[in-house]
C-alpha positions in Angstrom: 80.7 186.7 68.4 79.7 186.5 72.1 76.3 186.2 73.5 75.1 188.2 76.5 72.3 187.9 79.0 71.1 190.5 81.5 68.5 189.5 84.0 66.9 190.3 87.4 65.3 187.7 89.6 63.7 187.5 93.1 65.8 185.4 95.4 64.1 182.4 97.0 66.6 181.5 99.8 66.2 180.4 103.3 66.1 183.5 105.5 68.8 182.4 107.9 71.3 181.1 105.4 71.6 183.8 102.7 75.3 184.4 103.1 76.3 180.7 103.0 74.0 179.9 100.1 75.2 182.9 98.0 78.8 182.2 98.7 78.4 178.7 97.5 76.6 180.0 94.3 79.5 182.4 93.6 82.1 179.7 94.2 80.4 177.2 91.8 79.7 179.9 89.3 83.3 181.1 89.1 84.5 177.5 88.5 81.8 176.9 85.9 82.4 180.3 84.2 86.1 179.5 83.8 85.3 176.2 82.2 82.7 177.8 79.8 84.8 180.9 79.0 82.1 183.2 80.6 82.7 186.5 82.3 80.2 188.8 84.0 78.9 190.4 87.2 76.4 189.4 89.9 74.8 191.5 92.6 72.8 189.9 95.4 70.8 192.6 97.2 69.3 190.4 100.0 66.1 189.9 98.1 67.1 190.0 94.4 69.8 188.8 92.0 71.0 190.9 89.1 73.5 189.4 86.7 75.1 190.1 83.4 77.0 187.3 81.7 78.8 187.1 78.4 80.6 184.4 76.5 80.1 181.8 73.8 76.5 181.4 72.7 76.2 177.8 73.8 77.7 178.6 77.2 75.3 181.5 77.8 72.3 179.3 76.7 73.3 176.5 79.1 73.7 179.0 82.0 70.5 180.7 81.2 68.6 177.4 81.2 70.2 176.4 84.5 69.3 179.7 86.2 65.8 179.8 84.9 65.1 176.4 86.3 67.0 177.0 89.6 64.5 177.0 92.6 66.6 179.8 94.2 65.4 182.2 91.6 61.8 183.4 91.1 60.4 185.7 88.5 63.5 185.7 86.3 63.1 188.7 84.1 65.3 189.0 81.0 66.3 192.6 80.5 68.4 191.9 77.4 69.8 188.9 75.5 72.1 190.1 72.7 75.4 189.5 70.9 78.6 191.6 71.1 82.1 191.4 69.8 83.7 192.8 73.0 83.4 191.8 76.6 82.3 194.4 79.1 83.6 192.3 82.1 86.8 190.9 80.6 88.9 189.4 83.3 86.0 188.8 85.7 85.0 185.2 86.0 82.2 186.6 88.1 82.4 190.0 89.7 80.2 189.8 92.8 78.7 192.1 95.3 76.8 191.0 98.4 73.8 192.4 100.3 73.3 196.2 100.2 70.1 198.1 101.2 70.8 200.8 98.6 71.3 198.2 95.9 68.1 196.4 96.9 66.1 199.7 96.6 67.8 200.4 93.2 67.0 196.9 91.9 63.4 197.2 93.0 63.2 200.6 91.1 64.7 199.1 88.0 62.4 196.1 88.1 59.4 198.3 88.4 60.7 200.5 85.5 61.2 197.5 83.1 57.6 196.9 82.0 57.2 200.5 80.9 60.8 201.2 79.7 62.7 198.0 79.0 65.6 199.7 77.2 66.0 202.3 80.0 65.8 199.6 82.7 68.4 197.5 80.9 70.8 200.5 80.7 70.2 201.2 84.4 70.9 197.6 85.4 74.1 197.4 83.4 75.2 200.7 84.9 74.7 199.4 88.4 76.7 196.2 87.7 79.5 198.1 85.9 79.7 200.8 88.7 80.0 198.2 91.4 82.7 196.3 89.6 84.7 199.5 88.9 84.2 201.1 92.3 85.5 198.2 94.3 82.1 197.2 95.6 82.8 193.8 94.0 85.7 191.5 95.0 87.7 190.6 91.9 88.7 187.0 91.6 
């Protein structure tokens, strides 16, 4: 059985160094995910992170604790934490998409939807991550 975690957070990054900081996060995450047998997808919209990760329960718990205590994330909101028998992002150590104005607006909308419709917001966020990975908006490594 695999654990999953879907979250949205507000980025707390230096204004002039977004690209370099996020590229470093992605590089470290891909190495760590390979070691932990974790797959998933990450979107950085310029002001928010959205991520879905899946893997062994202990690995997901460790990554979740690290992300929730990371000063580069504020207002980490869990959309879902679940178990599954099948990976949604098999083969993706970390699918990643960089800054996009459209994505930022969509992530804001989903974040505002979450308090009133958590299940609907979770479905919407997973759909955004899945569509970016399938449509080529994310570089596969």
